[in-house]
N, C-alpha and C positions, 0 to 999 in steps of 0.2 A: 699241474703245469709242467710235469716232467714225464709222467707215464701215460697221460691221456685217459686215465680211468681213476675212479675213486674207490680204493679197496676197503673203505669203511662203509660203503653203501650196502643196503640189504639186498641180497641176491635172490632172484626168483628160483634159480636152480641151485642145488647143493654144490659146494666145492668138492673137487675130486683130488685124489692124491696118487702117488706112484702106483699103488695097487690097481687102480682103475685103468692104468695105461700100460700094464704088462701085456706083451703080445701073446696071443693064444692061437693055437691051430684051429683052422676053420673046418668043421665037419660038414657044413652045408654050403650050397652054392651062394656066395656072398651077394652077387647081383640079384638073384632071386629073393634072397632074404630081405634085402633093402626094399625091393619092389613090394613084396608082401607086407612089410611093415608100413610103408607109405600108404598102400591101399587100405590097410586096416585102420590107420589113423584118420585118413581122409573120409572114408565111408562112415566111420563111427561118429565123427564130427558132423558130417552132412545129415545123418539121420536125426540129429538134434535140431536141425535148422528148418525153418519154414519161411525163408526170406531170401532175397537176392544176395549174392555174394560178389566179392571183388578179389582181385589179386594184384599185389604190387609187382610189376613186371619190368625188370631191367632187361638186358640182353644176355644175361648170364645163365650158367648151367642150372643153378638151384631153383630159381623161380620158374624157368622153362620146364624143368622136370615136374615140379608140383602141378603146373598147369596141364602138362601132358597127361598125367594120371587123372586129374580132375575131369578133363574132357573125355577121357576113355570111359570113366565110370559114369559120367553124367553128360551124355552127348547133347541133351536138349535143355540143360540148365542155362539160364541167362547169367553170363559172367561179365562183370565190369573189370577192365584191366587199366592200370595206371602206370605211366612212365613219366620221367622228369627230364626236361631239357633245361640245362643251366646256361646262361649267357656266356659266350666265349669259352666253352668247355667242350670236351668230347661229347658228341651227340649220339647217345645210345638209343634215343627214341626211334631212330630209323630202323634199326634191327629189331627193337621191341615191337614196332608196328607190324613188321613182317611176321613175327611170332604170333601176335594177336590175330592177324588175318588168318594164319594157318589153323588156329584153334577157335575161330569164329567168336571172338569176344567183342564187346563194345569198348573200343579202346579210346583212352583219354590221354593226351599229352599235356602235361602241366609245364608251362614255361615260366621260369623264375629269372627275372632280369637282374634284380639286386638281391643276391643271396643273403645279405646281412640286414635287409630292411626291417624285418620283423624279429630280429634277434632279441630285443627286450621281452617281447611276448613269449618267445620260445624259452628263454632263460627263466622267466617267471613260472613257467610250467614245470620244468625239470628241477629248478631250484639249485642248479649247479652251474659253475662258470665254464660251459663248453660253447665253442663257436660253431662247430660242425654239426649243426642240428638240422640237417637236410630232411630228417624224418618228420619234422614238424610240418613241412610243406606237403609231404606225401599224405600224412594222416589228415590234415586239414581238407585236402581234396577228397579223400575217401569218405569223410564224414558227409559230404554232399551227395554221395552215391548210394551208400548202404551202411549197415552197422557191423558187418562181419567181413573180414578179408583174410586171405591166405598169403603166406610169404615163404620164401626159401631160406629164412634165417637159420644159421647154424651149420650150413654146408661147408663153409670155409674152415671152421674150427674142428669139425668132426671128421671131415673127409680129405683134408689136406689141400686147402685152396690158396694158401699164402706162399705160392711157389717162389716169388721174388725174395721172400724172407728165408726160406729153407735153403735156397741155392747159395745165398751169401753166407749164412751161418755155417754151412758145411765147408765152404771154401776157407773160412778163417778160423775154424775150430778143429782141434785134433782130439782123438779119442783119449789122449792122456792129458788134455787141458785140465787145469784145476777148476774147481767149482766157481771161484770168483772170475776166472778168465771166461768161463762159459756165460756167466751173468753179463759181463761186460760186452761180450760178443753179441749176445741177445739184444742188448740195448743198442749196439751199433747197427742192428738190423731194423731199428725203429728210429731212424735219424730224423724223421719228420716231427717227432715228439719233443725233441730237445735241441739245443744249440751248443757249439763247442765251449762257449763262455757262460754256460748255464749257471755256474756257481756264483757269478757276479750279477746275474739278473735280479736276484732278490736282495733286499736290504740286509744289512748286517744283523738287524734285530731278529730276523728269522733263522739265522744260523743254519743255512742250507748246507747239507753234506750229502755227497753221493753214497756214503756208507748206509744211510737210511734207506735209500732206494735199493741198494744191493741186498739188504736184509729182507726186503719184501719179496725179492725174486729168488733168493738163495734156495728155499725149500724145493723149488721146481728142478733144480740142477744138482742138488746134493742127494743123489740116489743112484741106483745101478741101471736105470733105464738107458736105452740107446740114445744117442744125441738128439735125433729128430723126435723121439717120443718125449724127451724132456721139453722140447720146443712146443709140441702139441699140448702138453700139460700146462705149460706157462700161458699159452694162448687161450686155452679154455678158461683158466682161472683168472685171466686178465681182462682182455677186451670184451669177451663175450659176457662174462658174469658181472663185471663191474663198470662196463661202459655201455655196450649196446642194449642189453636186456633191461637194466634199470631205467635208462633214458627212454627207450621205446615204451615201456610199461606206463611211465608217468604221462607220456604224450597220449597214449591210447585211452587212459583213464580220463584225461582232460576232455578229449573229443567223444568220449563214450562209445568207443568202437572196440570190437573184439578181434584180436589177432590169433589166427591158428597157424602154428609152425610145425608141420608134419616131420621135418627133419630133426626136430628137437624133442621128439617123443622119448619117454623113459626107455622104451625098448631099443630105439636106434642109438641113443647115447651109450647104453650099456654095450651094444654090439660094436659100434664104430670105434670106441676108445680102445678096445682090445684088438682091433685089426692089426695084422702085420703091416709094417711100414710100406712094403712094396705093393700093398693093396690100395694105398693112398697116393703115394708119390714116387715118381721115377726121376731120379737125379740125373741120369744120362741125358734125357731130353727135357728135363725141367717141366714135367707134366704132373699136375695134381688132380685130385678128385676123380681118380681113374674109374672107380666103381660107378659113380654117377654118370660119367661119360659113356660107359658101356650100357647103362640102362637107357640113356638118351638114344644111343644107337639102335637099341631094340625098338624104341618108339619112332625111329626114323626121323628124328628131329635134331640130331647132333650138329648138322650142317647149318642150323639156324642161329646157333649161339656164338657169343664172343668168347674166345678161349682166354684172352688176356683179362686178368683180374681188374675189374673196374667198380661195379656196383654203381649206385647213384653218387657221382662225384663231380666236384667243381674244380676248375683249373684255378688254383690259388694265386698264381702269378698274374693271370689276367684279372682276377677279382681284385687283387692289390692295386693294379694300375687303373681300374675303372672306378672302384668305390673304396676299397680297403684302406689305402694309404691316407686319403683325405679324412676318412672317418677316424682312423687311429690318431692322426695329427690333432684332430679336434677334441676327441675324448681323452686322450692321454696328455694333453696340455693342461696343467693344473689338475692332474688325475688324483682322485681320492686315494687310490692304492699307493700313490707316491707320497701324498701328504701324510698318510697314516703309517709310513715306513714299512710298507709291504714290498714294494718294487723300487729298485734303484733307478732314479731318474737319469743318471749319467749313462746307463746302459741304453735307455730309450734314445737319448740325444745322439749317442754314438752311431746308432744303426738306422734310425728312421728316415734319414735324408739320403741314404746311399742310393745312387741311381741304378746300380747293378746289384741290388740286394738279392741274396741267395734265398731260394724258396723256403729253406728251413727257418730263416728269420721272418719271412712272411707269415708262416704258420705260427710262429711264436708271438708275433705282433697281434695276429687275430685272436690268439689265446688271451693276450693281455687286454684286448678290447672286450672280450667276453667277461674277463675278471672284473674290469672296471664297470661294465653294465650290471653284472651281478652285485657288485659292491654298492652301487647307487640304488639298486632295487631293494636289497635285503639288509644292508648295513646302515647307510645314511638315509635310506628311504626317501630320496629326493627325486627319483625318476618314476614316471608312470609306465606301467607295463605295455601300454598301447602306443608309446612313443615310437615313431618310425625313424630309422637311421637312413637318411638321404643326404646327398651332396648337391 
């Protein structure tokens, strides 16, 4: 409810430490190395397959690059591509459709009207109280098309995709900042995950303290790495290892589909983590994933992608106004998480009726909704996983 990931979850990939993120001189052409690594992983995986494949296609760099190489290696292979269009949100399916047309895939646009409708089912699968389970919708669609799909997961964490975070962190952090100052600054670059009065969100029984959060993050900043390398280390060991990969894995297992992630091969992880910072991110023009962009330029497809970091994303303010607020008012009234002294009801009352509610509080309310659903599914066991959240 504060970091947006569960550090006690079992990770698919091993944790990395400061030794893995030391910068090393590159003796080989980095763009060529990344290309050869992707070609090797994709061709090796494809040799094992004798069935139709799919790819989750946003309009971003990572999935477009994977598709570019797939199509170069296998010009005649039938490929199903899937993009998502969420109601009242940035429509990335338009750009994704153009990319799909360029590479001759059978493109499918999945439209999701109420992002929260199947939240009980999604939470029953991952068994964790997360609300942003867009991947449930993607995987459910892929299941109807094939059993194996490719994705561009890992590009942001390995090659410097979170430019909005890096820019802010460098602006508010000095080279002589203390470790605790760096931890606090890192958290300030994740404002969507917590609210200013986070300490009173929980009941007194839980004894919430920021110090526990600081302890979790401290090892990533208590070292001699450059500032951005510390951020890269924290990002890899946080959102990727204990949010995205565990959740996705559980969803894939549920739908019995296999996900191939060429950017997360052991070879590329070892290479990318040691890359010099200037091979990943240019602070002057706030550009990230520089190597991947150069590779896309080689494939003459860089003009097709969206440079702004989006991914499959929903506009939470619009979601709040259309469905979220009413659902939160319904499920958080007489909430089990309040009755059992987990969440402070006064906090809910103070913020839920605000007409000009800040997006950070919207995200937090959606998190509370997910916690309440999880609680009713797995603690009080009074909710059926197939219940639909509608207004």
